[in-house]
C-alpha positions in Angstrom: 79.0 39.2 21.1 81.6 40.0 23.7 83.9 41.6 21.1 81.0 43.8 19.7 80.0 44.8 23.2 83.5 45.7 24.2 84.1 47.7 21.0 80.9 49.7 21.5 81.4 50.2 25.3 84.9 51.4 24.8 83.8 53.9 22.1 80.6 55.4 23.7 80.7 54.1 27.3 79.5 50.8 28.7 76.4 52.5 30.2 75.1 53.1 26.7 75.3 49.5 25.5 73.0 46.6 26.1 74.0 43.0 25.3 73.1 39.4 26.0 70.0 38.8 28.2 69.8 42.6 28.8 68.4 42.9 25.3 64.7 42.2 25.6 62.7 40.8 22.6 61.2 44.3 22.1 64.3 45.0 20.2 63.9 42.0 17.9 61.1 43.3 15.7 58.8 46.2 14.6 55.0 45.9 14.1 55.2 44.2 10.7 53.1 41.0 10.3 55.1 38.1 8.9 58.6 39.5 9.7 60.7 37.0 11.7 62.1 38.6 14.9 65.9 38.5 15.2 68.2 39.0 18.2 71.0 41.5 17.7 74.4 41.2 19.4 73.9 44.6 21.1 71.8 47.7 21.3 73.7 51.1 21.5 72.2 54.4 22.7 74.0 57.3 21.1 73.5 60.8 22.6 75.0 62.9 19.8 76.0 62.9 16.2 79.6 62.3 17.2 78.5 59.1 19.0 76.7 57.9 15.8 79.8 58.6 13.7 82.0 56.6 16.1 79.6 53.6 16.1 79.4 53.6 12.3 83.2 54.0 11.9 83.7 50.9 14.1 81.0 49.0 12.4 82.5 49.5 9.0 86.0 48.6 10.2 84.8 45.3 11.8 82.0 44.5 9.3 79.2 44.7 11.8 75.6 45.1 10.5 73.8 48.2 11.8 70.1 48.7 12.0 68.6 52.1 13.1 65.6 52.2 15.3 63.2 54.9 16.4 60.1 53.9 18.2 59.7 50.5 16.5 56.3 51.3 15.1 57.1 50.6 11.5 55.1 48.0 9.5 57.6 46.6 6.9 60.2 44.9 9.1 62.8 47.6 8.2 64.1 47.7 11.8 64.4 44.0 12.4 68.1 43.6 13.3 70.6 41.1 11.8 71.9 38.3 14.0 75.3 39.4 15.3 74.5 43.0 14.4 73.9 46.2 16.3 70.7 48.2 16.8 71.3 51.9 17.0 68.5 53.2 19.1 67.8 57.0 18.9 65.6 57.2 22.0 68.2 59.3 23.8 68.6 61.7 20.9 65.1 63.2 21.5 65.6 66.9 21.7 63.6 69.6 19.8 66.6 71.8 19.0 64.6 74.8 17.8 61.2 76.0 16.8 62.0 78.8 14.3 58.8 80.8 14.1 60.2 83.3 11.6 61.0 80.6 9.0 58.2 78.3 10.3 60.5 75.3 10.7 61.4 72.9 13.6 64.9 71.4 14.0 64.7 68.0 15.7 66.8 65.0 16.6 65.6 61.6 15.3 64.2 60.3 18.6 61.7 63.1 18.9 58.1 61.7 18.8 55.2 63.2 16.9 53.4 63.7 20.2 56.4 65.6 21.6 56.6 67.8 18.5 52.9 68.5 18.3 52.9 69.7 21.9 55.8 72.0 21.2 54.4 73.5 18.0 50.9 74.0 19.5 52.4 76.5 21.9 53.4 78.6 18.9 50.2 78.2 17.0 51.9 76.0 14.5 51.6 72.4 13.4 53.7 69.7 11.8 51.1 68.1 9.6 52.3 64.5 8.9 50.5 62.0 11.1 50.8 58.4 10.1 48.4 57.2 12.8 50.7 56.6 15.8 51.8 59.6 17.8 54.5 57.6 19.6 56.3 57.2 16.2 59.7 59.0 16.0 60.6 61.6 13.4 63.7 59.6 12.5 61.5 56.6 11.7 59.1 58.8 9.7 62.0 60.1 7.7 63.4 56.6 7.1 60.1 55.3 5.8 58.7 58.5 4.2 55.7 58.1 6.4 52.3 59.4 5.2 48.9 59.0 6.9 45.5 60.4 6.7 46.5 64.1 6.2 48.5 63.4 3.1 45.6 64.4 0.8 46.2 68.0 1.9 49.8 68.2 3.1 51.6 65.4 1.4 53.9 62.9 3.0 57.2 63.2 5.0 59.4 64.0 2.0 57.2 67.1 1.3 57.9 68.4 4.8 61.6 67.7 5.3 63.7 70.7 4.2 67.1 69.5 5.3 69.0 66.7 7.1 72.1 66.0 9.0 73.2 62.4 8.4 76.1 60.1 9.2 77.4 57.9 6.4 78.6 54.3 6.9 82.3 55.3 7.3 81.4 57.9 10.0 81.5 61.0 7.8 78.8 63.6 8.6 76.9 65.4 5.9 74.3 68.2 5.8 71.9 68.5 2.9 69.2 71.1 2.4 68.4 73.8 5.0 65.8 76.3 6.1 64.7 77.1 2.6 61.9 75.7 0.4 63.7 75.6 -2.9 67.2 74.9 -4.1 68.9 73.8 -7.3 72.4 73.0 -6.3 73.5 69.5 -7.4 71.8 66.3 -6.5 69.1 66.4 -3.8 70.6 64.2 -1.2 67.9 65.1 1.3 65.2 63.5 -0.8 67.4 60.5 -1.6 67.9 59.7 2.1 64.2 60.1 2.9 62.5 56.8 2.5 65.7 54.8 2.2 64.8 52.7 5.3 68.2 53.2 7.0 70.1 51.6 4.1 72.0 54.8 3.0 72.8 56.8 6.1 71.6 57.4 9.7 69.7 60.7 10.1 70.8 62.6 13.2 68.9 65.9 12.7 66.0 67.0 10.5 64.7 70.5 9.5 60.9 70.2 9.2 58.4 72.6 7.6 55.6 73.9 9.9 52.3 75.5 9.1 49.8 77.8 10.9 47.5 75.6 13.1 43.9 76.0 12.0 41.5 76.7 14.8 38.3 75.2 13.4 37.6 71.6 12.2 34.5 69.6 11.1 34.0 65.9 10.1 31.4 64.7 7.6 30.5 61.0 7.4 28.7 59.7 4.4 27.4 56.0 4.2 27.1 54.6 0.6 25.4 51.5 -0.6 28.5 50.2 -2.4 32.3 50.6 -2.1 32.3 51.3 -5.8 30.2 54.5 -5.2 32.6 55.6 -2.5 35.7 55.2 -4.6 34.1 56.9 -7.6 33.1 59.8 -5.4 36.6 60.5 -4.2 38.1 62.3 -7.3 34.9 64.4 -7.5 35.4 65.6 -3.9 39.0 66.4 -4.5 38.2 68.3 -7.7 35.7 70.4 -5.8 38.4 72.6 -4.4 37.4 72.3 -0.8 40.8 70.9 0.1 39.9 68.2 2.7 42.3 67.5 5.5 41.2 63.8 5.6 39.4 61.8 2.9 39.1 58.2 4.0 37.1 55.2 3.0 36.1 52.5 5.5 34.3 49.3 4.4 31.3 48.0 6.3 33.2 45.1 7.9 35.9 47.4 9.2 33.4 49.9 10.5 31.5 47.2 12.4 34.7 45.9 13.8 35.6 49.4 15.0 32.2 49.9 16.6 32.5 46.6 18.5 36.2 46.9 19.4 36.4 50.6 20.3 32.8 51.3 21.5 32.3 53.6 18.5 28.9 55.3 18.6 28.2 57.7 15.7 24.4 57.9 16.2 23.7 56.5 12.7 20.1 55.0 12.5 20.0 51.2 12.2 18.3 51.3 8.8 21.1 53.4 7.4 23.7 51.1 8.8 22.0 48.1 7.2 21.9 49.8 3.8 25.6 50.9 3.9 28.4 48.8 2.5 31.1 51.5 2.8 31.7 54.9 4.3 33.5 58.1 3.2 35.0 60.3 6.0 35.7 63.9 5.0 37.5 66.1 7.6 37.8 69.8 6.9 39.8 72.5 8.6 40.0 76.3 8.4 41.2 79.4 10.2 37.7 80.9 9.8 34.5 79.4 11.2 32.3 80.9 8.5 34.5 79.5 5.7 34.5 76.1 7.3 30.7 76.1 7.6 30.4 77.0 3.9 32.8 74.1 3.0 30.7 71.7 5.0 27.6 72.6 3.2 29.4 72.3 -0.1 30.7 68.8 0.6 27.5 67.6 2.2 25.5 68.6 -0.9 28.0 67.0 -3.2 28.0 63.7 -1.4 24.3 63.6 -1.5 24.4 64.2 -5.2 26.9 61.4 -5.6 24.6 58.9 -4.1 25.2 58.8 -0.3 22.5 57.2 1.7 22.7 60.1 4.0 25.2 62.7 5.2 26.1 63.4 8.9 28.1 66.3 10.3 29.5 64.6 13.4 29.7 66.3 16.8 33.3 67.0 17.9 33.4 64.1 20.4 32.1 61.6 17.9 34.4 62.9 15.2 37.4 62.5 17.5 36.2 59.0 18.4 35.9 58.0 14.7 39.3 59.3 13.7 41.0 57.6 16.7 39.3 54.3 15.8 40.4 54.6 12.2 43.9 55.2 13.3 43.8 52.0 15.3 42.5 49.9 12.3 45.8 48.1 12.2 45.4 46.8 15.7 41.9 45.8 14.9 43.1 43.7 11.9 45.9 42.2 13.9 43.5 41.2 16.7 41.2 39.6 14.1 44.0 37.4 12.9 45.0 39.1 9.7 47.9 37.4 7.9 49.2 40.5 6.2 48.5 44.2 5.9 49.2 45.9 2.6 49.4 49.6 1.6 49.2 49.5 -2.2 48.9 53.0 -3.8 47.3 53.7 -7.2 46.1 56.9 -8.8 43.0 57.9 -6.9 40.9 57.8 -10.1 41.9 54.1 -10.4 40.8 53.0 -6.9 37.3 51.9 -8.1 38.8 49.6 -10.7 41.5 48.3 -8.4 39.1 47.5 -5.6 36.7 45.7 -8.0 39.4 43.5 -9.4 40.9 42.8 -6.1 37.5 41.6 -4.8 37.2 39.3 -7.8 40.7 37.9 -7.2 40.0 37.3 -3.6 36.8 35.4 -4.4 38.5 33.3 -7.1 41.4 32.4 -4.8 39.6 31.8 -1.5 41.1 34.8 0.2 39.3 37.2 2.5 40.1 40.9 2.4 38.7 43.9 4.3 40.0 47.3 5.0 40.1 51.1 4.7 42.4 53.6 3.2 43.5 57.1 2.4 41.2 57.4 -0.5 42.2 61.0 -1.2 45.7 60.0 -2.3 45.0 56.5 -3.6 46.6 54.6 -0.7 44.6 51.4 -0.1 45.1 49.5 3.1 43.8 45.9 3.0 43.9 43.3 5.7 44.5 39.9 4.0 43.3 36.7 5.6 44.9 33.7 4.0 46.8 31.3 6.2 48.4 29.2 3.4 51.8 30.9 2.6 51.8 29.9 -1.1 48.2 31.0 -1.7 48.9 34.2 0.1 52.0 34.9 -2.0 50.0 34.2 -5.2 47.2 36.6 -4.1 49.6 39.4 -2.9 51.8 39.2 -6.0 48.7 39.4 -8.2 47.4 42.4 -6.3 50.8 44.2 -6.5 51.0 43.5 -10.2 47.5 44.9 -10.6 48.4 48.1 -8.7 51.5 48.6 -10.8 49.6 48.0 -14.0 47.2 50.8 -13.0 50.0 53.2 -12.5 50.6 52.6 -8.8 53.3 51.1 -6.6 53.7 48.2 -4.1 53.9 50.5 -1.0 52.4 53.9 -0.5 53.8 54.6 3.0 55.0 51.6 5.0 58.0 50.9 2.9 59.5 47.7 1.5 61.6 46.5 4.4 61.8 42.8 4.7 58.1 41.9 4.2 57.7 43.2 0.6 61.2 42.7 -0.6 60.4 39.5 -2.6 57.6 41.3 -4.5 59.7 44.4 -5.0 62.6 42.5 -6.5 60.3 40.4 -8.7 58.0 43.1 -10.0 60.0 46.3 -10.1 62.0 47.4 -13.2 65.3 45.5 -13.0 67.1 48.6 -14.5 65.8 50.7 -11.6 66.8 48.1 -9.0 70.3 47.9 -10.4 70.6 51.7 -10.2 69.4 51.6 -6.6 72.0 48.9 -5.8 74.7 51.2 -7.2 73.4 54.1 -5.2 73.5 51.9 -2.1 77.1 50.9 -2.9 78.1 54.5 -3.2 76.7 55.4 0.2 77.6 52.2 2.0 80.4 50.4 0.1 80.8 47.7 2.7 77.1 47.0 3.0 76.7 47.4 6.8 73.6 49.6 6.9 70.5 47.6 7.3 71.7 44.7 5.1 68.8 42.6 3.8 66.3 45.5 3.7 65.2 46.3 0.1 67.9 44.0 -1.4 69.2 40.5 -0.6 
């Protein structure tokens, strides 16, 4: 530990390195359930790309594992450090370098938070649309995990919004990929390769992000249904209607009741409707024109009624905000309730109904309790899994992931593989693809210092 601390202190300055008891346990973990916290030898706080390059050059020379960290809000264990390793914290590289209104892009350092960027873009009537549910999350972390969130049904995920990157390779070389343009066909797309790589290929030190005009008008429609099956079957129809929802979420009855109790949620729904509802569909709409928004609200309300909704409510702005904020905190609700795992399986949205029906059967057969909500518009299903027995939980989760893959989906829609899903990823993914990924990893990081143990053993 002394050697690592001395190396880093000599390279970037002793004031930018924490070691020993100065490293609190906040640095040992992220928000993943089931990931085992680990103490690093040191935490280093670079303030420039040159600092990052120096740190990685030293780490490669001395075989020191390096784990990048933004705000620590990830949910896959991807920023859990390695014993004897170094955490590279980007909290001091937190500058918005430019808001380019002509090209509608923002150039940011990795430590910039979503809240910080949203405030800056609002001043220009623009918006960065990716919001994975936690405004304290950093852009670097979002790039590393290819973060998604509720607005993905309209805007896509992080990889759809990142036009270019500056990144430092394991040996300290600095590369730039992409730029302030929306299309390019010049060799391999290294930007997209690095996005979602969970800190295993390179450390991102700058990102060029696509911005959009910020719509002035928004409305939220809430539709209770008698069954979850009715909700999931309604989703493809709503998407196909052409209204372009900003948010299209399902919430099951148990999660809604938990949100009402935990967060004081009061949506003004009559008791008899609540008693009849087993699941809810939330549709948020936005527009630059109030009359167009009102027309879209009428269209979606009529459609939901025709699709079997018990009733349809256009929520007042305060109640709508309260509902969306409560939905964003669903993870904390599940964690407080004692969930043993949180999954983010993704399937084609037309397959959600079959997936949920078969998962419910599996849970009953195996004595496992599941509840949840999800980004129904893009097929991203979030389930809280309550099963204390590790072997029984493994059996259930493996079966659920196998089911999702068989329906054309994937193990993770937005949280990433990290440490917590690595076993399932290595067991269930195509071995040819895994071997190719290993070779890509070796090309970027031949000495294996970048986030070792994430994705691969």
